Rosetta silent file (secondary structure, phi, psi, omega in degrees, C-alpha in Angstrom):
SEQUENCE: XXXXXXXXXXXXXXXXXXXXXXXXXXXXXXXXXXXXXXXXXXXXXXXXXXXXXXXXXXXXXXXXXXXXXXXXXXXXXXXXXXXXXXXXXXXXXXXXXXXXXXXXXXXXXXXXXXXXXXXXXXXXXXXXXXXXXXXXXXXXXXXXXXXXXXXXXXXXXXXXXXXXXXXXXXXXXXXXXXXXXXXXXXXXXXXXXXXXXXXXXXXXXXXXXXXXXXXXXXXXXXXXXXXXXXXXXXXXXXX
SCORE:     score description
SCORE:     0.000 S_00000001
   1 L     0.000  132.772 -176.842   23.171   18.240  -19.212 S_00000001
   2 L   -98.971  158.374  174.706   26.619   18.345  -17.634 S_00000001
   3 H   -62.271  -28.168 -179.751   29.610   16.079  -18.082 S_00000001
   4 H   -59.816  -41.948  179.583   29.384   15.540  -14.325 S_00000001
   5 H   -70.896  -34.664  176.087   26.085   13.695  -14.721 S_00000001
   6 H   -64.506  -40.325  178.069   27.488   11.640  -17.598 S_00000001
   7 H   -65.516  -39.297  178.655   30.413   10.683  -15.379 S_00000001
   8 H   -61.158  -43.058  178.407   28.036    9.786  -12.560 S_00000001
   9 H   -64.088  -40.448  178.605   26.131    7.440  -14.856 S_00000001
  10 H   -61.696  -42.559  178.531   29.379    5.880  -16.026 S_00000001
  11 H   -64.562  -43.620 -178.644   30.474    5.218  -12.444 S_00000001
  12 H   -61.267  -36.288 -179.092   27.079    3.752  -11.531 S_00000001
  13 H   -80.074  -13.025 -177.479   27.250    1.343  -14.457 S_00000001
  14 L   -81.599  102.444 -177.638   30.815    0.300  -13.624 S_00000001
  15 L   -67.306  -13.783  179.002   30.482   -2.946  -11.678 S_00000001
  16 L   -89.885  -10.035 -179.743   34.169   -2.736  -10.735 S_00000001
  17 L   -71.548  152.464  179.716   33.736    0.641   -9.015 S_00000001
  18 L   -62.567  147.610 -178.699   33.651    0.745   -5.219 S_00000001
  19 H   -56.808  -45.237 -178.553   30.223    0.470   -3.617 S_00000001
  20 H   -61.794  -38.773  179.775   30.562    3.832   -1.888 S_00000001
  21 H   -66.873  -40.711  178.328   31.517    5.564   -5.136 S_00000001
  22 H   -67.228  -34.237  177.496   28.539    4.059   -6.934 S_00000001
  23 H   -63.502  -40.692  177.633   26.280    5.147   -4.063 S_00000001
  24 H   -64.353  -41.296  179.501   27.488    8.736   -4.489 S_00000001
  25 H   -63.163  -43.635  178.140   26.857    8.498   -8.239 S_00000001
  26 H   -63.218  -41.251  178.645   23.333    7.186   -7.668 S_00000001
  27 H   -62.965  -37.086  178.174   22.679    9.958   -5.152 S_00000001
  28 H   -63.254  -44.181 -179.861   23.850   12.552   -7.655 S_00000001
  29 H   -69.374  -37.595  178.177   21.438   11.271  -10.289 S_00000001
  30 H   -62.487  -40.048  176.807   18.580   11.032   -7.778 S_00000001
  31 H   -63.102  -40.349  178.268   19.118   14.676   -6.858 S_00000001
  32 H   -63.725  -39.279  177.639   19.035   15.587  -10.539 S_00000001
  33 H   -59.924  -48.208 -176.389   15.734   13.709  -10.948 S_00000001
  34 H   -64.039  -34.323 -179.228   14.145   15.581   -8.058 S_00000001
  35 L   -88.515    4.125  178.713   15.350   18.936   -9.374 S_00000001
  36 L    58.184   36.956  174.884   14.125   18.030  -12.865 S_00000001
  37 L   -85.646  138.131  179.197   17.601   18.455  -14.318 S_00000001
  38 L   -62.146  132.171 -179.372   18.131   16.729  -17.653 S_00000001
  39 L  -120.335  160.113  179.962   20.047   13.489  -17.192 S_00000001
  40 L   -61.415  149.514  177.039   21.750   11.153  -19.673 S_00000001
  41 L   -56.199  132.793  179.224   19.604    8.545  -21.406 S_00000001
  42 L    92.991   -2.317 -177.551   19.381    5.409  -19.304 S_00000001
  43 H   -63.630  -45.970 -174.455   20.022    7.152  -15.990 S_00000001
  44 H   -62.277  -48.838 -177.606   16.667    6.282  -14.421 S_00000001
  45 H   -69.568  -29.851  177.152   16.762    2.568  -15.163 S_00000001
  46 H   -65.121  -42.084  178.070   20.434    2.408  -14.144 S_00000001
  47 H   -64.463  -45.626  178.826   19.590    3.845  -10.725 S_00000001
  48 H   -60.051  -47.965 -178.160   16.663    1.428  -10.319 S_00000001
  49 H   -59.169  -40.239 -178.916   18.737   -1.590  -11.375 S_00000001
  50 H   -67.837  -46.809 -179.901   21.497   -0.692   -8.948 S_00000001
  51 H   -63.046  -39.644  179.699   19.147   -0.132   -6.009 S_00000001
  52 H   -65.235  -28.418 -179.739   17.254   -3.347   -6.806 S_00000001
  53 H   -80.132  -45.131 -175.263   20.543   -5.239   -6.781 S_00000001
  54 H   -81.132  -37.801  175.834   22.073   -3.839   -3.610 S_00000001
  55 L    56.781 -157.268  173.860   18.826   -3.518   -1.612 S_00000001
  56 H    49.529 -134.764 -175.088   18.815   -3.284    2.176 S_00000001
  57 H   -63.437  -28.614  179.987   20.335   -0.294    3.910 S_00000001
  58 H   -60.725  -40.480  177.494   21.454    1.275    0.640 S_00000001
  59 H   -63.842  -44.184 -179.100   17.810    1.796   -0.335 S_00000001
  60 H   -61.718  -45.881 -175.776   17.024    3.274    3.075 S_00000001
  61 H   -72.972  -21.495 -178.727   19.998    5.634    3.042 S_00000001
  62 H   -73.466  -21.241  177.586   19.328    6.746   -0.529 S_00000001
  63 L    50.361   55.853 -176.476   16.038    8.377    0.550 S_00000001
  64 L   -75.341  129.982  174.061   14.475    7.872   -2.857 S_00000001
  65 L  -113.454  -29.002 -173.207   11.360    9.932   -3.602 S_00000001
  66 L  -158.342  132.250  168.733   11.208    9.798   -7.375 S_00000001
  67 L  -131.075  119.045 -172.517   12.740    7.992  -10.323 S_00000001
  68 L   -76.308  162.208  170.261   11.222    9.064  -13.661 S_00000001
  69 L   108.438  137.206  179.468   10.166    6.929  -16.593 S_00000001
  70 H   -64.063  -32.884 -179.512    7.577    4.346  -17.506 S_00000001
  71 H   -64.204  -37.750  179.216   10.163    1.570  -17.624 S_00000001
  72 H   -67.496  -40.681  178.093   11.020    2.146  -13.976 S_00000001
  73 H   -61.150  -41.297  178.070    7.334    2.067  -13.006 S_00000001
  74 H   -62.252  -41.376  177.838    6.977   -1.255  -14.834 S_00000001
  75 H   -64.938  -39.143  179.487    9.971   -2.666  -12.958 S_00000001
  76 H   -64.085  -40.729  178.299    8.513   -1.401   -9.686 S_00000001
  77 H   -64.211  -38.906  177.541    5.197   -3.121  -10.395 S_00000001
  78 H   -63.330  -38.665  177.760    7.017   -6.374  -11.113 S_00000001
  79 H   -64.290  -38.116  179.822    8.794   -6.062   -7.760 S_00000001
  80 H   -69.369  -27.669  179.023    5.467   -5.552   -6.009 S_00000001
  81 H   -80.581  -15.720 -174.912    4.071   -8.696   -7.647 S_00000001
  82 L   -86.124  109.785 -178.504    7.073  -10.754   -6.538 S_00000001
  83 L   -65.734  -15.894 -179.221    6.318  -12.399   -3.158 S_00000001
  84 L   -96.669   -0.848  178.398   10.038  -13.024   -2.683 S_00000001
  85 L   -66.711  142.643 -179.089   11.093   -9.399   -3.174 S_00000001
  86 L   -66.142  158.517 -178.577   12.686   -7.905   -0.083 S_00000001
  87 H   -61.066  -41.811 -178.522   10.810   -5.493    2.156 S_00000001
  88 H   -65.417  -39.752  178.771   13.097   -2.581    1.304 S_00000001
  89 H   -66.470  -39.669  179.478   12.699   -3.149   -2.435 S_00000001
  90 H   -67.249  -38.852  176.229    8.927   -3.328   -2.101 S_00000001
  91 H   -62.620  -40.909  177.066    8.866   -0.105   -0.086 S_00000001
  92 H   -62.254  -43.928 -178.746   10.981    1.516   -2.799 S_00000001
  93 H   -61.448  -41.183  178.465    8.630    0.191   -5.488 S_00000001
  94 H   -61.812  -44.735  179.718    5.596    1.652   -3.714 S_00000001
  95 H   -59.872  -43.678 -178.805    7.320    5.036   -3.478 S_00000001
  96 H   -62.158  -47.230 -175.580    8.195    4.967   -7.181 S_00000001
  97 H   -69.149  -46.207 -175.062    4.694    4.072   -8.311 S_00000001
  98 H   -68.194  -22.395  177.863    2.751    6.396   -6.032 S_00000001
  99 L   -95.432    3.383  178.315    4.937    9.358   -7.066 S_00000001
 100 L   -69.623  138.519  178.500    4.636    8.580  -10.759 S_00000001
 101 L   -73.285  -10.839 -177.588    2.895   11.350  -12.735 S_00000001
 102 L  -126.794   83.961 -179.316    1.038    8.713  -14.781 S_00000001
 103 H   -76.332   -6.272  177.754   -0.831    6.317  -12.498 S_00000001
 104 H   -65.893  -15.025  177.985   -2.872    5.081  -15.439 S_00000001
 105 H   -67.679  -20.873 -178.353   -0.008    2.643  -16.029 S_00000001
 106 L   -89.582  112.885 -176.482   -1.242    0.659  -13.022 S_00000001
 107 L   -92.257  165.998  174.596   -4.056   -1.627  -14.194 S_00000001
 108 H   -60.427  -37.229  178.534   -6.699   -3.475  -12.193 S_00000001
 109 H   -62.847  -37.568  176.160   -4.943   -6.690  -13.187 S_00000001
 110 H   -60.068  -46.572 -177.668   -1.726   -5.335  -11.646 S_00000001
 111 H   -62.084  -42.985  179.728   -3.544   -4.623   -8.386 S_00000001
 112 H   -66.073  -36.897  178.642   -5.094   -8.080   -8.222 S_00000001
 113 H   -67.814  -38.128 -179.987   -1.736   -9.698   -8.962 S_00000001
 114 H   -64.739  -36.283 -178.424   -0.033   -7.664   -6.232 S_00000001
 115 L   -92.982    9.753 -173.397   -2.633   -8.803   -3.684 S_00000001
 116 L   -65.878  153.676  174.662   -2.686  -12.384   -4.963 S_00000001
 117 L    76.458 -152.551 -178.670   -2.470  -15.385   -2.686 S_00000001
 118 L  -121.142   75.731 -174.709   -2.221  -15.255    1.097 S_00000001
 119 L   -62.250  142.857  177.040    0.451  -12.619    1.763 S_00000001
 120 L   -67.303  170.448 -172.785    2.142  -12.674    5.180 S_00000001
 121 H   -52.574  -47.860 -177.125    1.565   -9.776    7.616 S_00000001
 122 H   -64.862  -41.242  179.660    4.363   -7.467    6.448 S_00000001
 123 H   -68.621  -39.053  178.411    3.514   -7.881    2.780 S_00000001
 124 H   -61.929  -38.494  177.765   -0.212   -7.426    3.476 S_00000001
 125 H   -61.782  -42.205  179.567    0.581   -4.181    5.266 S_00000001
 126 H   -67.511  -36.949  178.946    2.492   -2.936    2.223 S_00000001
 127 H   -63.076  -44.243  179.080   -0.310   -3.958   -0.120 S_00000001
 128 H   -63.166  -42.743  177.721   -2.838   -1.953    1.918 S_00000001
 129 H   -57.666  -43.616 -179.505   -0.448    0.992    1.997 S_00000001
 130 H   -66.554  -44.666  179.315   -0.120    0.773   -1.780 S_00000001
 131 H   -60.297  -45.032 -179.808   -3.877    0.474   -2.333 S_00000001
 132 H   -62.598  -43.903 -179.248   -4.531    3.506   -0.120 S_00000001
 133 H   -64.963  -42.130 -178.613   -1.862    5.589   -1.850 S_00000001
 134 H   -69.882  -37.954  178.791   -3.079    4.649   -5.313 S_00000001
 135 H   -64.293  -39.328  177.686   -6.709    5.246   -4.410 S_00000001
 136 H   -67.506  -35.697 -175.678   -5.819    8.697   -3.143 S_00000001
 137 H   -76.890  -40.345 -175.487   -3.778    9.407   -6.253 S_00000001
 138 H  -133.082  -11.120 -178.390   -6.117    8.276   -9.014 S_00000001
 139 L    79.386  109.436  178.920   -9.191    6.713   -7.441 S_00000001
 140 L   -90.950  144.212  179.842   -9.608    2.949   -7.752 S_00000001
 141 L   -63.736  145.037 -178.592  -12.921    1.534   -9.029 S_00000001
 142 H   -60.353  -33.866  179.504  -15.256    0.193   -6.361 S_00000001
 143 H   -61.260  -39.213  178.900  -15.443   -3.165   -8.131 S_00000001
 144 H   -69.035  -45.252 -179.776  -11.700   -3.621   -7.699 S_00000001
 145 H   -61.097  -40.183  178.712  -11.732   -2.524   -4.054 S_00000001
 146 H   -65.331  -39.630  179.268  -14.574   -4.944   -3.308 S_00000001
 147 H   -62.196  -43.786  178.200  -12.711   -7.780   -5.008 S_00000001
 148 H   -65.479  -45.198 -179.727   -9.616   -7.110   -2.888 S_00000001
 149 H   -59.715  -49.494 -174.605  -11.681   -6.689    0.273 S_00000001
 150 H   -69.416  -32.014  178.176  -13.717   -9.841   -0.208 S_00000001
 151 H   -61.254  -44.320 -178.537  -10.685  -11.947   -1.118 S_00000001
 152 H   -79.858  -30.850  179.117   -9.065  -11.168    2.221 S_00000001
 153 H   -63.194  -28.316 -178.784  -12.302  -11.214    4.229 S_00000001
 154 L   -89.282    1.579 -175.940  -12.716  -14.876    3.257 S_00000001
 155 L   -72.564  154.105  174.485   -9.172  -15.800    4.297 S_00000001
 156 L   -80.590   -9.366 -175.617   -8.397  -18.230    7.103 S_00000001
 157 L   -93.443  129.907 -179.632   -5.688  -15.828    8.278 S_00000001
 158 H   -55.292  -48.549 -173.299   -6.496  -13.297   10.977 S_00000001
 159 H   -63.277  -29.852  179.466   -4.213  -10.570    9.634 S_00000001
 160 H   -77.248  -40.136  176.568   -5.854  -10.676    6.202 S_00000001
 161 H   -62.974  -38.968  178.608   -9.403  -10.511    7.548 S_00000001
 162 H   -67.528  -41.703  179.582   -8.327   -7.587    9.716 S_00000001
 163 H   -67.800  -27.335  178.973   -6.605   -5.832    6.788 S_00000001
 164 H   -60.508  -28.601  179.834   -9.716   -6.301    4.662 S_00000001
 165 H   -66.999  -34.528  178.119  -11.433   -3.776    6.933 S_00000001
 166 H   -66.042  -36.861  175.927   -8.864   -1.140    5.934 S_00000001
 167 H   -71.062  -38.727  178.579   -9.718   -1.690    2.291 S_00000001
 168 H   -59.736  -31.880 -179.194  -13.433   -1.642    3.120 S_00000001
 169 L   -65.364  -16.891  179.016  -12.935    1.822    4.630 S_00000001
 170 L   -84.039  -11.130 -176.330  -12.087    3.116    1.143 S_00000001
 171 L   -93.065  146.796  176.696  -15.491    2.107   -0.202 S_00000001
 172 L   -77.473  150.757  172.129  -18.614    4.276   -0.036 S_00000001
 173 L    78.350  171.270 -179.788  -21.683    3.147    1.882 S_00000001
 174 L  -103.896  124.137 -179.414  -22.390    0.343    4.333 S_00000001
 175 L  -108.502   96.924 -176.731  -22.226   -3.213    3.012 S_00000001
 176 H   -62.892  -34.755 -179.830  -24.123   -5.407    5.471 S_00000001
 177 H   -62.476  -27.679  177.888  -23.219   -8.570    3.577 S_00000001
 178 H   -84.134  -47.712 -170.877  -19.566   -7.791    4.285 S_00000001
 179 H   -76.841  -33.116 -174.121  -19.719   -6.539    7.891 S_00000001
 180 H   -60.061  -45.764  177.694  -22.214   -8.982    9.412 S_00000001
 181 H   -63.659  -34.885 -177.868  -20.003  -12.116    9.147 S_00000001
 182 H   -77.058  -22.013  175.432  -16.993  -10.230   10.506 S_00000001
 183 H   -67.247  -20.864  177.644  -18.969   -8.879   13.475 S_00000001
 184 L  -114.157   20.093  177.600  -19.187  -12.491   14.685 S_00000001
 185 L   -56.996  142.234 -178.908  -15.663  -13.438   13.607 S_00000001
 186 L   -64.241  -16.123 -177.133  -14.095  -15.835   16.151 S_00000001
 187 L  -104.858  125.346 -176.085  -11.174  -13.452   16.650 S_00000001
 188 H   -57.030  -35.326 -178.184  -11.710  -10.279   18.735 S_00000001
 189 H   -60.889  -35.855  179.278   -9.261   -8.160   16.698 S_00000001
 190 H   -70.837  -43.245  179.658  -11.410   -8.580   13.618 S_00000001
 191 H   -62.358  -39.442  177.885  -14.608   -7.736   15.508 S_00000001
 192 H   -63.552  -41.977 -178.768  -12.950   -4.620   16.933 S_00000001
 193 H   -63.448  -41.796 -179.680  -11.836   -3.496   13.478 S_00000001
 194 H   -68.854  -36.988  177.385  -15.340   -3.894   12.036 S_00000001
 195 H   -60.924  -42.819  178.187  -16.861   -2.029   14.985 S_00000001
 196 H   -63.626  -39.091  177.683  -14.521    0.888   14.309 S_00000001
 197 H   -61.554  -44.403  179.757  -15.497    0.804   10.624 S_00000001
 198 H   -65.272  -32.062  178.885  -19.191    0.983   11.522 S_00000001
 199 H   -65.974  -15.326  179.772  -18.508    3.883   13.837 S_00000001
 200 L   -96.596    5.886 -178.926  -17.400    5.910   10.819 S_00000001
 201 L   -62.881  149.319 -177.657  -20.710    5.447    8.967 S_00000001
 202 L  -131.740  161.499  174.134  -22.330    8.619    7.676 S_00000001
 203 L    58.140 -135.459 -176.930  -25.701    9.829    6.474 S_00000001
 204 L   -63.797  -24.081 -178.912  -28.383    7.218    5.899 S_00000001
 205 H   -73.094  -19.974 -173.645  -25.933    4.430    6.751 S_00000001
 206 H   -63.611  -36.717 -179.787  -25.494    5.646   10.330 S_00000001
 207 H   -67.421  -45.503  178.528  -28.824    4.241   11.516 S_00000001
 208 H   -61.911  -39.318  178.203  -28.153    0.805   10.034 S_00000001
 209 H   -63.647  -41.334  179.644  -24.665    0.871   11.561 S_00000001
 210 H   -61.301  -42.478  179.097  -26.110    1.761   14.954 S_00000001
 211 H   -63.715  -40.938  178.957  -28.504   -1.198   14.841 S_00000001
 212 H   -64.438  -42.184  179.734  -25.692   -3.576   13.931 S_00000001
 213 H   -65.747  -43.259  179.996  -23.504   -2.286   16.751 S_00000001
 214 H   -64.102  -40.362  178.971  -26.288   -2.519   19.317 S_00000001
 215 H   -63.720  -40.931  179.677  -27.112   -6.064   18.258 S_00000001
 216 H   -69.039  -35.836 -177.968  -23.472   -7.104   18.588 S_00000001
 217 H   -62.410  -32.115 -179.119  -23.158   -5.387   21.959 S_00000001
 218 H   -65.451  -29.520 -175.740  -25.913   -7.595   23.413 S_00000001
 219 H  -107.795  -14.015 -173.564  -23.899  -10.752   22.730 S_00000001
 220 L   -71.844  133.809 -179.460  -20.286   -9.541   22.907 S_00000001
 221 L  -111.673  -23.891 -178.719  -18.247  -10.827   25.850 S_00000001
 222 L   -70.263  125.750 -175.159  -14.738   -9.624   25.065 S_00000001
 223 H   -63.821  -35.155 -179.709  -14.094   -6.431   27.083 S_00000001
 224 H   -71.665  -36.314  177.147  -11.940   -4.769   24.425 S_00000001
 225 H   -68.914  -41.308  178.125  -14.488   -5.408   21.700 S_00000001
 226 H   -59.705  -41.173  179.051  -17.264   -4.119   23.968 S_00000001
 227 H   -61.674  -42.040  179.650  -15.243   -0.969   24.570 S_00000001
 228 H   -67.785  -35.306  177.076  -14.828   -0.450   20.828 S_00000001
 229 H   -62.912  -41.500  178.047  -18.536   -1.030   20.276 S_00000001
 230 H   -65.648  -41.249  178.357  -19.342    1.691   22.807 S_00000001
 231 H   -61.939  -44.404 -179.094  -16.864    4.068   21.179 S_00000001
 232 H   -63.088  -42.931  178.164  -18.365    3.385   17.757 S_00000001
 233 H   -63.562  -39.323  178.564  -21.897    3.953   19.030 S_00000001
 234 H   -63.034  -35.076 -178.888  -20.777    7.189   20.685 S_00000001
 235 H   -73.244  -17.470 -179.758  -19.305    8.451   17.421 S_00000001
 236 H   -87.834  -11.641 -179.290  -22.648    7.919   15.676 S_00000001
 237 L   -63.214  125.393  178.442  -24.544   10.144   18.112 S_00000001
 238 L    85.299   -1.493  179.154  -25.798   13.178   16.252 S_00000001
 239 L   -73.659    0.000    0.000  -24.792   11.839   12.816 S_00000001
């Protein structure tokens, strides 16, 4: 550990220091994290606290990929649960968690809390992004994915019903109880999304998916949904 890194931490913690100087100090420590250079105790949480405070463009320009430590992951999860947290802070929190070497820190209860309520479109997009990243990283249990999917599928909000299809795509097999109500959803965007999901069916599910698509095609009047139904049916040929 160098005196330079100790000085950088001191500058970052100095609330009287100029913003630009503190940004350079934070960048120095972030580079050390990425290069796995030993840093002074408290460096990781100091960088997180500063970024969480300044937010906005500073987070974007910092190009954060990794901040080590369980305490930082816990802070990031709290930010993701906070519906009033800014978009930039939530994006930072997702990056921190998904790049953590220990994803076991993220519990099912955390995931349900993050997706709680009726999140607006931008937040729902981030939640799906987070779910996909976490599922790829450690594999989320099907029971949890179904709970998230079904919560949004039952929503009165179009964007949540549509986003539920993205979560459904992470689950194995064809769930007729889930797709059938959405195939007759009053909003075409939802019907199109479900048609695309059915078009990705594999193995034994492909025949059941084909029957569902054909049945919907007989009654569908929206030209864009009909087009998606044809595309989905075409993708099932030979499966």
